[in-house]
C-alpha positions in Angstrom: 23.2 6.4 59.5 21.2 4.6 62.1 18.0 2.9 61.0 14.8 4.4 62.4 14.4 1.5 64.8 18.0 1.8 66.0 17.8 5.6 66.3 14.7 5.4 68.5 16.0 2.6 70.7 19.3 4.5 71.3 17.5 7.6 72.2 15.1 5.8 74.6 18.1 4.2 76.2 20.1 7.4 76.7 17.5 10.1 77.6 14.6 10.4 80.0 13.7 14.1 80.0 11.3 15.1 82.7 9.8 17.8 80.6 9.1 18.7 77.0 12.7 19.8 76.5 12.9 22.1 73.5 15.8 24.3 74.6 18.9 22.6 73.1 20.0 26.0 71.7 20.8 26.9 75.3 22.0 23.5 76.6 21.8 19.9 75.3 20.7 17.1 77.6 23.4 14.7 78.8 23.0 11.1 77.6 23.1 8.4 80.2 26.5 7.2 79.0 28.0 10.6 79.6 26.5 10.8 83.1 28.0 7.5 83.9 31.4 8.6 82.6 31.2 11.8 84.7 30.5 9.7 87.8 33.5 7.5 87.1 35.7 10.5 86.5 34.7 11.9 89.9 35.5 8.6 91.6 39.0 8.6 90.0 39.6 11.9 91.8 37.9 11.0 95.0 39.8 7.7 95.3 43.2 9.0 94.2 43.5 6.7 91.2 45.7 7.7 88.2 44.0 10.2 85.9 45.5 8.7 82.7 42.0 7.7 81.4 40.8 11.3 81.5 43.7 12.5 79.4 42.9 9.7 76.9 39.3 11.1 76.8 40.6 14.4 75.6 42.3 12.9 72.6 39.4 10.6 71.9 37.1 13.6 71.9 39.4 15.6 69.7 39.5 12.7 67.1 35.7 12.2 67.2 35.1 15.9 66.7 37.5 15.9 63.8 35.5 13.1 62.2 32.3 15.0 62.6 33.9 18.2 61.3 35.6 16.4 58.4 39.2 17.2 59.3 42.1 15.2 60.8 42.5 15.3 64.6 45.8 17.1 64.2 43.9 20.2 62.9 41.6 20.3 66.0 42.5 22.4 69.0 40.7 21.8 72.3 39.8 24.9 74.3 37.2 26.2 76.7 35.2 28.8 74.8 34.5 30.2 71.3 35.4 33.6 72.6 39.0 32.4 73.5 39.3 30.9 70.0 38.0 34.1 68.4 40.5 36.1 70.5 43.4 34.2 69.0 42.2 34.8 65.5 41.6 38.5 66.2 45.1 38.8 67.6 46.5 37.5 64.3 45.2 40.3 62.2 47.2 43.4 61.3 46.1 46.8 62.5 43.5 48.3 60.1 42.4 44.9 58.8 38.7 44.7 57.8 36.6 42.1 59.4 33.1 41.4 58.0 30.4 40.2 60.5 26.7 39.7 60.6 24.3 41.9 62.5 23.4 40.7 66.0 25.5 37.6 65.7 26.5 35.9 68.9 28.9 38.0 71.0 31.6 35.4 71.2 32.0 35.5 67.5 32.2 39.3 67.4 33.6 41.0 70.5 37.3 40.0 70.3 37.5 41.9 67.0 35.9 45.0 68.5 38.0 45.1 71.6 41.2 45.2 69.5 40.3 48.8 68.8 42.4 49.0 65.7 40.4 46.8 63.3 37.8 47.9 60.8 34.7 45.8 61.8 32.0 46.1 59.2 28.5 44.7 60.0 25.8 43.8 57.5 22.6 41.8 57.6 23.2 38.0 57.6 21.4 37.7 54.2 23.9 40.1 52.6 27.1 38.7 54.1 28.3 36.9 51.0 27.7 39.7 48.6 29.4 42.1 51.1 32.8 40.5 50.9 34.9 42.9 48.9 38.6 43.4 47.9 40.5 44.2 51.1 38.2 42.2 53.4 40.7 40.3 55.5 38.3 38.0 57.3 34.6 37.2 57.4 33.3 35.8 60.7 29.9 34.4 61.1 27.8 31.8 62.8 26.6 28.9 60.7 23.2 29.1 62.5 22.2 32.2 64.4 21.7 31.8 68.1 18.8 34.3 68.4 16.6 32.9 65.6 18.1 29.9 63.9 18.7 31.5 60.5 21.3 29.6 58.5 24.1 31.5 56.7 24.5 30.8 53.0 27.9 29.2 53.5 28.4 28.0 49.9 27.9 31.6 48.6 30.2 32.9 51.4 32.9 30.4 50.4 32.8 31.5 46.8 32.9 35.2 47.6 35.8 34.7 50.0 37.7 32.7 47.5 37.1 35.4 44.8 38.5 38.1 47.0 41.3 36.2 48.9 39.4 36.6 52.2 39.8 34.3 55.1 36.8 32.6 56.7 35.8 31.9 60.3 32.6 30.0 61.0 31.1 29.3 64.4 29.2 26.0 64.3 28.1 26.2 68.0 24.4 26.2 67.1 24.8 23.7 64.2 27.4 21.1 65.1 25.6 17.8 65.8 22.5 18.4 63.6 23.9 20.3 60.5 26.5 18.4 58.5 29.9 20.2 58.8 32.8 20.6 56.4 35.4 22.4 58.4 37.9 21.9 55.6 36.0 24.4 53.5 36.9 27.3 55.8 40.1 28.7 57.2 38.9 28.5 60.8 35.9 27.0 62.5 34.9 26.8 66.2 32.1 25.2 68.2 31.1 24.8 71.8 30.1 21.2 72.7 27.3 21.6 75.3 24.4 22.2 72.8 23.7 19.7 70.0 26.9 17.7 70.7 25.4 16.9 74.1 28.5 17.4 76.2 29.0 19.0 79.6 30.0 22.7 79.7 33.7 23.5 79.5 34.9 22.5 76.0 35.1 24.2 72.6 37.0 23.1 69.6 38.8 25.1 67.0 39.9 23.9 63.6 42.8 25.4 61.7 44.5 25.0 58.4 47.5 22.7 58.0 49.8 25.7 58.2 47.9 27.1 61.2 46.7 30.1 59.2 49.2 32.6 60.7 47.8 32.2 64.2 50.1 32.7 67.2 49.3 30.5 70.2 49.1 33.4 72.6 47.3 31.3 75.2 49.7 28.4 75.1 50.6 26.7 78.3 52.2 23.4 79.1 49.5 21.3 77.4 50.3 23.1 74.1 53.8 21.7 74.0 55.0 18.8 71.8 55.9 17.0 75.0 53.5 18.4 77.7 54.9 16.5 80.7 58.4 17.7 79.9 57.2 21.3 79.6 55.8 22.1 82.9 58.5 24.6 84.0 60.0 27.5 82.2 59.1 28.5 78.6 57.8 25.8 76.3 60.8 24.6 74.3 58.8 23.2 71.5 55.2 23.8 70.7 53.1 20.9 69.5 53.5 20.3 65.7 49.7 20.0 65.4 46.8 22.2 66.3 47.3 21.1 69.9 49.6 24.1 70.2 46.4 26.1 70.5 45.0 23.9 73.3 44.0 25.4 76.7 44.3 23.5 79.9 41.7 20.7 79.6 38.7 20.5 81.9 39.2 16.8 82.3 35.7 15.9 83.7 34.2 17.6 80.7 36.0 15.5 78.2 35.2 12.3 80.1 31.5 13.0 79.5 32.0 14.5 76.0 33.8 11.5 74.7 30.7 9.4 75.2 28.3 12.1 73.9 30.3 12.3 70.7 30.3 8.5 70.4 26.5 8.7 70.5 26.3 11.3 67.8 28.5 9.2 65.6 26.4 6.1 66.2 23.2 7.9 65.3 24.8 9.7 62.3 24.4 13.5 61.8 22.3 12.9 58.7 19.7 11.0 60.8 19.8 13.6 63.5 19.4 16.3 61.0 16.3 14.7 59.4 14.7 14.1 62.9 15.4 17.6 64.2 14.4 19.5 61.1 11.2 17.5 60.7 10.1 18.5 64.2 11.0 22.2 63.4 8.8 22.0 60.3 6.0 20.5 62.2 6.2 23.4 64.7 6.3 26.0 61.9 3.2 24.5 60.3 1.4 24.5 63.6 2.3 28.1 64.2 0.9 29.1 60.9 -2.4 27.5 61.8 -2.4 29.5 65.0 -1.7 32.8 63.1 1.9 33.2 64.2 4.7 33.9 61.8 8.2 32.7 62.9 11.4 34.2 61.7 12.1 32.8 58.3 14.8 30.1 58.8 14.1 27.3 56.3 15.9 24.0 57.1 16.9 25.1 60.6 16.3 23.1 63.8 15.7 26.4 65.6 12.4 28.2 65.4 12.0 31.7 66.7 8.6 33.4 67.1 8.7 37.2 67.4 6.7 38.7 70.3 6.1 35.5 72.3 9.3 35.4 74.4 7.3 36.7 77.4 5.5 33.4 77.6 8.7 31.5 78.4 8.2 31.5 82.3 4.6 30.2 82.1 5.6 27.5 79.6 8.5 26.4 81.9 6.1 26.2 84.8 3.9 23.9 82.6 6.9 21.7 81.9 7.8 23.0 78.5 11.3 24.3 78.2 12.0 27.0 75.6 14.0 30.2 75.5 13.2 34.0 75.5 15.8 35.5 73.1 15.5 39.1 72.0 11.8 39.1 72.7 11.3 36.0 70.6 10.2 32.6 71.8 12.9 30.2 70.7 12.3 26.5 70.4 15.2 24.2 69.5 14.7 20.6 68.5 17.0 17.7 69.0 17.0 13.9 69.0 15.2 13.6 72.4 12.4 15.9 71.2 9.2 14.3 69.9 6.1 15.1 67.9 4.1 15.0 71.1 6.4 17.7 72.6 5.8 19.9 69.5 2.0 19.4 69.8 2.1 20.1 73.5 3.9 23.4 72.9 1.4 24.3 70.2 -1.5 23.5 72.4 -0.1 25.8 75.1 0.4 28.6 72.7 -3.2 28.3 71.5 -4.5 29.1 74.9 
């Protein structure tokens, strides 16, 4: 974990937001090192130089994400979206299988199970998801932190319930990876996009799988999913990768050029230090809201704070240089390492008017 002085100096060196940016649940800011890497990647293409460094960036990003997630790189697949990863998992289930989900979870975690048409998708309030696992539940799919309001799933209870009933688990860490410590090894499958708290460009999402691949079929496999990709460009793939790379989708190379450097920064800072910083700011905002007479959605320990009924104020706040979100009628503020106490107080002052 970085010291307080190191943390602050790294953040100052990498970020210069031109607003009070409290909208990481939508998009994280790119650090300076990622911007420089993107510019260099564009020059490689523009000047006709070999793209070998960009393919190396993919593997470096895979390894870094694996370290953050707590699993070996050979259990990490590199794709483009959580929805695509969810689709592969949904396709693996037999007809009639029961999938347990949380009410109003993010669509990418849910929709592929619904469009199958032959699965039993059962939906319960997030607070009841662990107790709702029952004999015959094939899979429980849930976000670690809810996109709309930041509520955190009781993952330890979910693991215990799933273990007791022989149920597989799928957790989307898109709104948690980068500030909430992960243990992907505790679940059958996990996924996360990388353009939020992991600070990467758009275009990459990781999937973690068990050592035996959990019964998944690489339905979307192309040449990059082969054990020897450059020998597998024509005709059917003769041998799929012996690792989770068999679930890779064609890589958005520029994305990984920037993402590699963003993940390096997260590792330098340490997720524990980021967690402490982000959650402290969220708690400051919650306390300020209480003083103003506003009651946010209960989400203790979350870096996301959602205030019912105030979403309509998002346009005026943006015009004033304060970036937040309007989600389901709620005003959603999401705090990350470039957010400051001054940003929190500025938002509170605006809401008091």
